[in-house]
Biopython code that builds the backbone (N, CA, C, O; Angstrom):
import numpy as np
from Bio.PDB.StructureBuilder import StructureBuilder

atoms = [
    (1, "MET", "N", (116.814, 66.163, 91.456)),
    (1, "MET", "CA", (116.508, 67.298, 92.262)),
    (1, "MET", "C", (116.698, 68.568, 91.367)),
    (1, "MET", "O", (117.675, 68.709, 90.633)),
    (2, "THR", "N", (115.682, 69.484, 91.486)),
    (2, "THR", "CA", (115.722, 70.723, 90.735)),
    (2, "THR", "C", (116.207, 71.815, 91.668)),
    (2, "THR", "O", (115.790, 71.933, 92.820)),
    (3, "LYS", "N", (117.137, 72.629, 91.093)),
    (3, "LYS", "CA", (117.578, 73.767, 91.823)),
    (3, "LYS", "C", (116.628, 74.942, 91.621)),
    (3, "LYS", "O", (116.196, 75.229, 90.505)),
    (4, "THR", "N", (116.321, 75.598, 92.701)),
    (4, "THR", "CA", (115.457, 76.778, 92.622)),
    (4, "THR", "C", (116.086, 77.915, 93.392)),
    (4, "THR", "O", (116.848, 77.702, 94.335)),
    (5, "HIS", "N", (115.761, 79.116, 92.983)),
    (5, "HIS", "CA", (116.202, 80.305, 93.698)),
    (5, "HIS", "C", (115.210, 80.635, 94.744)),
    (5, "HIS", "O", (114.033, 80.853, 94.457)),
    (6, "VAL", "N", (115.682, 80.678, 95.999)),
    (6, "VAL", "CA", (114.864, 80.972, 97.132)),
    (6, "VAL", "C", (115.142, 82.361, 97.672)),
    (6, "VAL", "O", (116.281, 82.645, 98.041)),
    (7, "GLU", "N", (114.206, 83.192, 97.731)),
    (7, "GLU", "CA", (114.343, 84.519, 98.272)),
    (7, "GLU", "C", (113.842, 84.493, 99.727)),
    (7, "GLU", "O", (112.679, 84.171, 99.972)),
    (8, "TYR", "N", (114.698, 84.824, 100.673)),
    (8, "TYR", "CA", (114.288, 84.898, 102.032)),
    (8, "TYR", "C", (113.637, 86.196, 102.339)),
    (8, "TYR", "O", (114.133, 87.244, 101.925)),
    (9, "PRO", "N", (112.540, 86.176, 103.051)),
    (9, "PRO", "CA", (111.826, 87.412, 103.372)),
    (9, "PRO", "C", (112.605, 88.355, 104.251)),
    (9, "PRO", "O", (113.273, 87.950, 105.203)),
    (10, "THR", "N", (112.507, 89.604, 103.917)),
    (10, "THR", "CA", (113.132, 90.689, 104.723)),
    (10, "THR", "C", (111.985, 91.510, 105.234)),
    (10, "THR", "O", (110.867, 91.450, 104.722)),
    (11, "ASP", "N", (112.288, 92.293, 106.270)),
    (11, "ASP", "CA", (111.231, 93.173, 106.875)),
    (11, "ASP", "C", (110.674, 94.125, 105.837)),
    (11, "ASP", "O", (109.460, 94.297, 105.730)),
    (12, "ILE", "N", (111.583, 94.760, 105.054)),
    (12, "ILE", "CA", (111.075, 95.721, 104.102)),
    (12, "ILE", "C", (110.368, 95.077, 102.947)),
    (12, "ILE", "O", (109.450, 95.669, 102.378)),
    (13, "GLY", "N", (110.769, 93.873, 102.581)),
    (13, "GLY", "CA", (110.058, 93.111, 101.559)),
    (13, "GLY", "C", (108.663, 92.727, 101.968)),
    (13, "GLY", "O", (107.706, 92.851, 101.204)),
    (14, "LEU", "N", (108.569, 92.251, 103.211)),
    (14, "LEU", "CA", (107.229, 91.869, 103.736)),
    (14, "LEU", "C", (106.369, 93.100, 103.862)),
    (14, "LEU", "O", (105.174, 93.033, 103.571)),
    (15, "LEU", "N", (106.906, 94.197, 104.273)),
    (15, "LEU", "CA", (106.148, 95.401, 104.326)),
    (15, "LEU", "C", (105.577, 95.796, 102.940)),
    (15, "LEU", "O", (104.419, 96.189, 102.802)),
    (16, "PHE", "N", (106.444, 95.669, 101.942)),
    (16, "PHE", "CA", (105.984, 96.039, 100.591)),
    (16, "PHE", "C", (104.855, 95.089, 100.133)),
    (16, "PHE", "O", (103.860, 95.528, 99.555)),
    (17, "ASP", "N", (105.031, 93.766, 100.407)),
    (17, "ASP", "CA", (103.961, 92.806, 100.038)),
    (17, "ASP", "C", (102.667, 93.125, 100.699)),
    (17, "ASP", "O", (101.620, 93.020, 100.060)),
    (18, "ALA", "N", (102.679, 93.524, 101.997)),
    (18, "ALA", "CA", (101.479, 93.854, 102.761)),
    (18, "ALA", "C", (100.805, 95.132, 102.170)),
    (18, "ALA", "O", (99.592, 95.182, 101.967)),
    (19, "ILE", "N", (101.621, 96.117, 101.918)),
    (19, "ILE", "CA", (101.066, 97.380, 101.403)),
    (19, "ILE", "C", (100.521, 97.157, 100.074)),
    (19, "ILE", "O", (99.419, 97.629, 99.795)),
    (20, "ARG", "N", (101.221, 96.448, 99.181)),
    (20, "ARG", "CA", (100.695, 96.163, 97.806)),
    (20, "ARG", "C", (99.372, 95.453, 97.872)),
    (20, "ARG", "O", (98.454, 95.796, 97.126)),
    (21, "LYS", "N", (99.242, 94.460, 98.754)),
    (21, "LYS", "CA", (97.978, 93.740, 98.856)),
    (21, "LYS", "C", (96.873, 94.630, 99.382)),
    (21, "LYS", "O", (95.737, 94.531, 98.920)),
    (22, "ILE", "N", (97.169, 95.485, 100.322)),
    (22, "ILE", "CA", (96.129, 96.388, 100.827)),
    (22, "ILE", "C", (95.665, 97.317, 99.735)),
    (22, "ILE", "O", (94.470, 97.586, 99.620)),
    (23, "ILE", "N", (96.589, 97.818, 98.924)),
    (23, "ILE", "CA", (96.189, 98.716, 97.831)),
    (23, "ILE", "C", (95.365, 97.996, 96.810)),
    (23, "ILE", "O", (94.360, 98.525, 96.336)),
    (24, "VAL", "N", (95.769, 96.791, 96.459)),
    (24, "VAL", "CA", (95.019, 96.005, 95.451)),
    (24, "VAL", "C", (93.556, 95.679, 95.974)),
    (24, "VAL", "O", (92.579, 95.858, 95.247)),
    (25, "LEU", "N", (93.461, 95.232, 97.160)),
    (25, "LEU", "CA", (92.168, 94.971, 97.753)),
    (25, "LEU", "C", (91.278, 96.184, 97.881)),
    (25, "LEU", "O", (90.074, 96.119, 97.635)),
    (26, "THR", "N", (91.874, 97.271, 98.263)),
    (26, "THR", "CA", (91.104, 98.513, 98.351)),
    (26, "THR", "C", (90.610, 98.964, 96.983)),
    (26, "THR", "O", (89.477, 99.430, 96.858)),
    (27, "ALA", "N", (91.444, 98.830, 95.956)),
    (27, "ALA", "CA", (91.071, 99.176, 94.600)),
    (27, "ALA", "C", (89.894, 98.336, 94.134)),
    (27, "ALA", "O", (88.965, 98.839, 93.502)),
    (28, "ARG", "N", (89.948, 97.040, 94.456)),
    (28, "ARG", "CA", (88.858, 96.123, 94.076)),
    (28, "ARG", "C", (87.590, 96.541, 94.761)),
    (28, "ARG", "O", (86.547, 96.552, 94.107)),
    (29, "LEU", "N", (87.596, 96.889, 96.032)),
    (29, "LEU", "CA", (86.435, 97.329, 96.707)),
    (29, "LEU", "C", (85.827, 98.591, 96.104)),
    (29, "LEU", "O", (84.611, 98.719, 95.957)),
    (30, "HIS", "N", (86.717, 99.513, 95.764)),
    (30, "HIS", "CA", (86.226, 100.710, 95.101)),
    (30, "HIS", "C", (85.603, 100.440, 93.791)),
    (30, "HIS", "O", (84.595, 101.062, 93.455)),
    (31, "ASP", "N", (86.160, 99.519, 93.005)),
    (31, "ASP", "CA", (85.552, 99.121, 91.732)),
    (31, "ASP", "C", (84.197, 98.463, 91.948)),
    (31, "ASP", "O", (83.237, 98.733, 91.227)),
    (32, "GLU", "N", (84.138, 97.614, 92.934)),
    (32, "GLU", "CA", (82.928, 96.862, 93.192)),
    (32, "GLU", "C", (81.757, 97.763, 93.569)),
    (32, "GLU", "O", (80.611, 97.510, 93.198)),
    (33, "TYR", "N", (82.074, 98.824, 94.316)),
    (33, "TYR", "CA", (81.006, 99.768, 94.795)),
    (33, "TYR", "C", (81.017, 101.047, 93.955)),
    (33, "TYR", "O", (80.436, 102.052, 94.364)),
    (34, "ASP", "N", (81.656, 101.027, 92.812)),
    (34, "ASP", "CA", (81.581, 102.165, 91.868)),
    (34, "ASP", "C", (81.997, 103.503, 92.543)),
    (34, "ASP", "O", (81.347, 104.535, 92.375)),
    (35, "LEU", "N", (83.082, 103.434, 93.292)),
    (35, "LEU", "CA", (83.611, 104.665, 93.830)),
    (35, "LEU", "C", (84.781, 105.099, 92.971)),
    (35, "LEU", "O", (85.659, 104.285, 92.685)),
    (36, "SER", "N", (84.822, 106.331, 92.557)),
    (36, "SER", "CA", (85.865, 106.799, 91.606)),
    (36, "SER", "C", (87.012, 107.504, 92.287)),
    (36, "SER", "O", (87.918, 107.954, 91.587)),
    (37, "GLU", "N", (87.044, 107.631, 93.577)),
    (37, "GLU", "CA", (88.068, 108.399, 94.217)),
    (37, "GLU", "C", (89.422, 107.743, 94.207)),
    (37, "GLU", "O", (90.438, 108.384, 94.479)),
    (38, "TRP", "N", (89.439, 106.445, 93.889)),
    (38, "TRP", "CA", (90.689, 105.704, 94.065)),
    (38, "TRP", "C", (91.185, 105.138, 92.726)),
    (38, "TRP", "O", (91.190, 103.919, 92.557)),
    (39, "ARG", "N", (91.595, 105.967, 91.785)),
    (39, "ARG", "CA", (91.957, 105.488, 90.489)),
    (39, "ARG", "C", (93.415, 105.264, 90.341)),
    (39, "ARG", "O", (93.795, 104.587, 89.385)),
    (40, "GLN", "N", (94.259, 105.745, 91.161)),
    (40, "GLN", "CA", (95.705, 105.718, 90.989)),
    (40, "GLN", "C", (96.401, 104.596, 91.745)),
    (40, "GLN", "O", (97.539, 104.770, 92.182)),
    (41, "HIS", "N", (95.748, 103.453, 91.911)),
    (41, "HIS", "CA", (96.315, 102.446, 92.741)),
    (41, "HIS", "C", (97.593, 101.838, 92.077)),
    (41, "HIS", "O", (98.544, 101.504, 92.784)),
    (42, "GLN", "N", (97.615, 101.702, 90.782)),
    (42, "GLN", "CA", (98.817, 101.146, 90.137)),
    (42, "GLN", "C", (99.996, 102.125, 90.255)),
    (42, "GLN", "O", (101.131, 101.680, 90.425)),
    (43, "PHE", "N", (99.772, 103.390, 90.172)),
    (43, "PHE", "CA", (100.819, 104.367, 90.353)),
    (43, "PHE", "C", (101.342, 104.351, 91.783)),
    (43, "PHE", "O", (102.545, 104.477, 92.013)),
    (44, "ASN", "N", (100.433, 104.196, 92.745)),
    (44, "ASN", "CA", (100.875, 104.113, 94.157)),
    (44, "ASN", "C", (101.748, 102.883, 94.391)),
    (44, "ASN", "O", (102.742, 102.970, 95.113)),
    (45, "ILE", "N", (101.409, 101.768, 93.812)),
    (45, "ILE", "CA", (102.260, 100.565, 93.947)),
    (45, "ILE", "C", (103.600, 100.806, 93.328)),
    (45, "ILE", "O", (104.604, 100.374, 93.894)),
    (46, "LYS", "N", (103.685, 101.473, 92.192)),
    (46, "LYS", "CA", (104.984, 101.677, 91.504)),
    (46, "LYS", "C", (105.818, 102.600, 92.387)),
    (46, "LYS", "O", (107.022, 102.375, 92.513)),
    (47, "GLN", "N", (105.230, 103.634, 93.009)),
    (47, "GLN", "CA", (105.994, 104.570, 93.828)),
    (47, "GLN", "C", (106.574, 103.826, 95.064)),
    (47, "GLN", "O", (107.732, 104.021, 95.433)),
    (48, "ILE", "N", (105.757, 102.995, 95.669)),
    (48, "ILE", "CA", (106.251, 102.286, 96.877)),
    (48, "ILE", "C", (107.349, 101.307, 96.474)),
    (48, "ILE", "O", (108.340, 101.152, 97.188)),
    (49, "LYS", "N", (107.176, 100.657, 95.348)),
    (49, "LYS", "CA", (108.222, 99.666, 94.887)),
    (49, "LYS", "C", (109.482, 100.453, 94.543)),
    (49, "LYS", "O", (110.567, 99.961, 94.850)),
    (50, "ARG", "N", (109.429, 101.579, 93.959)),
    (50, "ARG", "CA", (110.640, 102.398, 93.678)),
    (50, "ARG", "C", (111.362, 102.769, 94.977)),
    (50, "ARG", "O", (112.590, 102.743, 95.058)),
    (51, "SER", "N", (110.559, 103.113, 95.992)),
    (51, "SER", "CA", (111.159, 103.423, 97.252)),
    (51, "SER", "C", (111.839, 102.210, 97.881)),
    (51, "SER", "O", (112.927, 102.296, 98.449)),
    (52, "LEU", "N", (111.147, 101.075, 97.753)),
    (52, "LEU", "CA", (111.748, 99.778, 98.259)),
    (52, "LEU", "C", (113.063, 99.537, 97.579)),
    (52, "LEU", "O", (114.051, 99.235, 98.249)),
    (53, "ARG", "N", (113.117, 99.664, 96.228)),
    (53, "ARG", "CA", (114.385, 99.371, 95.524)),
    (53, "ARG", "C", (115.477, 100.344, 95.919)),
    (53, "ARG", "O", (116.627, 99.935, 96.078)),
    (54, "GLN", "N", (115.153, 101.633, 96.083)),
    (54, "GLN", "CA", (116.147, 102.594, 96.528)),
    (54, "GLN", "C", (116.728, 102.249, 97.871)),
    (54, "GLN", "O", (117.934, 102.370, 98.084)),
    (55, "THR", "N", (115.848, 101.802, 98.811)),
    (55, "THR", "CA", (116.279, 101.424, 100.107)),
    (55, "THR", "C", (117.228, 100.173, 100.013)),
    (55, "THR", "O", (118.271, 100.120, 100.664)),
    (56, "GLN", "N", (116.836, 99.223, 99.216)),
    (56, "GLN", "CA", (117.693, 98.007, 99.025)),
    (56, "GLN", "C", (119.019, 98.342, 98.459)),
    (56, "GLN", "O", (120.037, 97.803, 98.892)),
    (57, "LEU", "N", (119.041, 99.252, 97.467)),
    (57, "LEU", "CA", (120.281, 99.616, 96.863)),
    (57, "LEU", "C", (121.221, 100.393, 97.768)),
    (57, "LEU", "O", (122.437, 100.202, 97.733)),
    (58, "LYS", "N", (120.632, 101.293, 98.598)),
    (58, "LYS", "CA", (121.459, 102.025, 99.555)),
    (58, "LYS", "C", (122.134, 101.084, 100.572)),
    (58, "LYS", "O", (123.292, 101.247, 100.956)),
    (59, "LYS", "N", (121.343, 100.113, 100.970)),
    (59, "LYS", "CA", (121.923, 99.147, 101.921)),
    (59, "LYS", "C", (123.045, 98.279, 101.260)),
    (59, "LYS", "O", (124.077, 98.027, 101.882)),
    (60, "ARG", "N", (122.838, 97.858, 100.071)),
    (60, "ARG", "CA", (123.769, 96.990, 99.369)),
    (60, "ARG", "C", (125.054, 97.750, 98.976)),
    (60, "ARG", "O", (126.145, 97.182, 99.020)),
    (61, "HIS", "N", (124.925, 99.001, 98.601)),
    (61, "HIS", "CA", (126.085, 99.748, 98.082)),
    (61, "HIS", "C", (126.692, 100.772, 99.065)),
    (61, "HIS", "O", (127.409, 101.686, 98.658)),
    (62, "GLN", "N", (126.397, 100.603, 100.336)),
    (62, "GLN", "CA", (126.970, 101.525, 101.311)),
    (62, "GLN", "C", (128.409, 101.233, 101.494)),
    (62, "GLN", "O", (128.753, 100.126, 101.908)),
    (63, "ARG", "N", (129.307, 102.193, 101.201)),
    (63, "ARG", "CA", (130.732, 102.004, 101.266)),
    (63, "ARG", "C", (131.319, 102.991, 102.270)),
    (63, "ARG", "O", (131.958, 103.974, 101.894)),
    (64, "SER", "N", (131.100, 102.724, 103.499)),
    (64, "SER", "CA", (131.707, 103.591, 104.514)),
    (64, "SER", "C", (132.572, 102.718, 105.405)),
    (64, "SER", "O", (132.160, 101.621, 105.781)),
    (65, "SER", "N", (133.777, 103.191, 105.751)),
    (65, "SER", "CA", (134.637, 102.404, 106.612)),
    (65, "SER", "C", (134.149, 102.470, 108.065)),
    (65, "SER", "O", (134.421, 101.562, 108.851)),
    (66, "ASP", "N", (133.451, 103.509, 108.412)),
    (66, "ASP", "CA", (132.914, 103.707, 109.748)),
    (66, "ASP", "C", (131.529, 103.035, 109.822)),
    (66, "ASP", "O", (130.573, 103.454, 109.169)),
    (67, "GLU", "N", (131.467, 101.995, 110.632)),
    (67, "GLU", "CA", (130.250, 101.236, 110.758)),
    (67, "GLU", "C", (129.080, 102.049, 111.313)),
    (67, "GLU", "O", (127.930, 101.819, 110.940)),
    (68, "ARG", "N", (129.371, 102.994, 112.200)),
    (68, "ARG", "CA", (128.307, 103.830, 112.791)),
    (68, "ARG", "C", (127.670, 104.704, 111.706)),
    (68, "ARG", "O", (126.448, 104.849, 111.656)),
    (69, "ILE", "N", (128.482, 105.268, 110.864)),
    (69, "ILE", "CA", (127.972, 106.145, 109.769)),
    (69, "ILE", "C", (127.171, 105.302, 108.768)),
    (69, "ILE", "O", (126.133, 105.725, 108.260)),
    (70, "LYS", "N", (127.686, 104.104, 108.506)),
    (70, "LYS", "CA", (126.991, 103.165, 107.567)),
    (70, "LYS", "C", (125.612, 102.862, 108.120)),
    (70, "LYS", "O", (124.629, 102.953, 107.384)),
    (71, "GLN", "N", (125.507, 102.507, 109.386)),
    (71, "GLN", "CA", (124.239, 102.238, 109.949)),
    (71, "GLN", "C", (123.298, 103.371, 109.996)),
    (71, "GLN", "O", (122.091, 103.172, 109.861)),
    (72, "GLN", "N", (123.804, 104.603, 110.189)),
    (72, "GLN", "CA", (122.978, 105.814, 110.113)),
    (72, "GLN", "C", (122.367, 106.001, 108.732)),
    (72, "GLN", "O", (121.193, 106.355, 108.620)),
    (73, "HIS", "N", (123.151, 105.766, 107.672)),
    (73, "HIS", "CA", (122.664, 105.945, 106.336)),
    (73, "HIS", "C", (121.644, 104.882, 105.974)),
    (73, "HIS", "O", (120.664, 105.186, 105.294)),
    (74, "ILE", "N", (121.840, 103.662, 106.400)),
    (74, "ILE", "CA", (120.930, 102.585, 106.164)),
    (74, "ILE", "C", (119.603, 102.872, 106.950)),
    (74, "ILE", "O", (118.501, 102.690, 106.434)),
    (75, "GLY", "N", (119.769, 103.312, 108.178)),
    (75, "GLY", "CA", (118.593, 103.639, 109.002)),
    (75, "GLY", "C", (117.755, 104.763, 108.379)),
    (75, "GLY", "O", (116.525, 104.710, 108.368)),
    (76, "ALA", "N", (118.465, 105.791, 107.855)),
    (76, "ALA", "CA", (117.727, 106.895, 107.196)),
    (76, "ALA", "C", (117.031, 106.441, 105.948)),
    (76, "ALA", "O", (115.936, 106.917, 105.650)),
    (77, "ALA", "N", (117.636, 105.526, 105.198)),
    (77, "ALA", "CA", (116.907, 104.940, 103.975)),
    (77, "ALA", "C", (115.667, 104.182, 104.403)),
    (77, "ALA", "O", (114.626, 104.278, 103.754)),
    (78, "HIS", "N", (115.767, 103.414, 105.510)),
    (78, "HIS", "CA", (114.617, 102.674, 105.955)),
    (78, "HIS", "C", (113.530, 103.588, 106.484)),
    (78, "HIS", "O", (112.346, 103.311, 106.291)),
    (79, "GLN", "N", (113.895, 104.639, 107.127)),
    (79, "GLN", "CA", (112.925, 105.631, 107.630)),
    (79, "GLN", "C", (112.210, 106.255, 106.500)),
    (79, "GLN", "O", (110.990, 106.414, 106.537)),
    (80, "ASP", "N", (112.948, 106.619, 105.479)),
    (80, "ASP", "CA", (112.235, 107.219, 104.319)),
    (80, "ASP", "C", (111.284, 106.239, 103.664)),
    (80, "ASP", "O", (110.205, 106.648, 103.233)),
    (81, "TYR", "N", (111.640, 104.938, 103.567)),
    (81, "TYR", "CA", (110.782, 103.952, 103.023)),
    (81, "TYR", "C", (109.513, 103.821, 103.880)),
    (81, "TYR", "O", (108.402, 103.799, 103.350)),
    (82, "LEU", "N", (109.684, 103.735, 105.197)),
    (82, "LEU", "CA", (108.495, 103.615, 106.041)),
    (82, "LEU", "C", (107.621, 104.828, 105.953)),
    (82, "LEU", "O", (106.396, 104.713, 105.998)),
    (83, "TYR", "N", (108.211, 105.984, 105.830)),
    (83, "TYR", "CA", (107.405, 107.223, 105.708)),
    (83, "TYR", "C", (106.594, 107.167, 104.442)),
    (83, "TYR", "O", (105.408, 107.497, 104.460)),
    (84, "GLN", "N", (107.187, 106.762, 103.351)),
    (84, "GLN", "CA", (106.449, 106.675, 102.042)),
    (84, "GLN", "C", (105.351, 105.647, 102.126)),
    (84, "GLN", "O", (104.281, 105.832, 101.545)),
    (85, "SER", "N", (105.602, 104.537, 102.860)),
    (85, "SER", "CA", (104.639, 103.449, 102.874)),
    (85, "SER", "C", (103.465, 103.910, 103.695)),
    (85, "SER", "O", (102.500, 103.165, 103.864)),
]
sb = StructureBuilder()
sb.init_structure("model")
sb.init_model(0)
sb.init_chain("A")
sb.init_seg("    ")
for serial, (resi, resn, name, xyz) in enumerate(atoms, 1):
    if name == "N":
        sb.init_residue(resn, " ", resi, " ")
    sb.init_atom(name, np.array(xyz, "f"), 0.0, 1.0, " ", f" {name:<3s}", serial, name[0])
structure = sb.get_structure()
């Protein structure tokens, strides 16, 4: 038996995958029809991924003894990520 690392999907991870795929498919359509308005698709993916990583780090490294404050900070990080997406 081979051991493998399994990553379980999270809501923000699934959102990133969906947005990334939408951007890639839109860029392909623009290339196919010779439309030049959509050249920054790779930059857009990098920006969204950066926002995803910041949200994940804020959730992982939240060190508040008050659970209510901790949840507010995590919620704010998720709101920022959703706004950027």
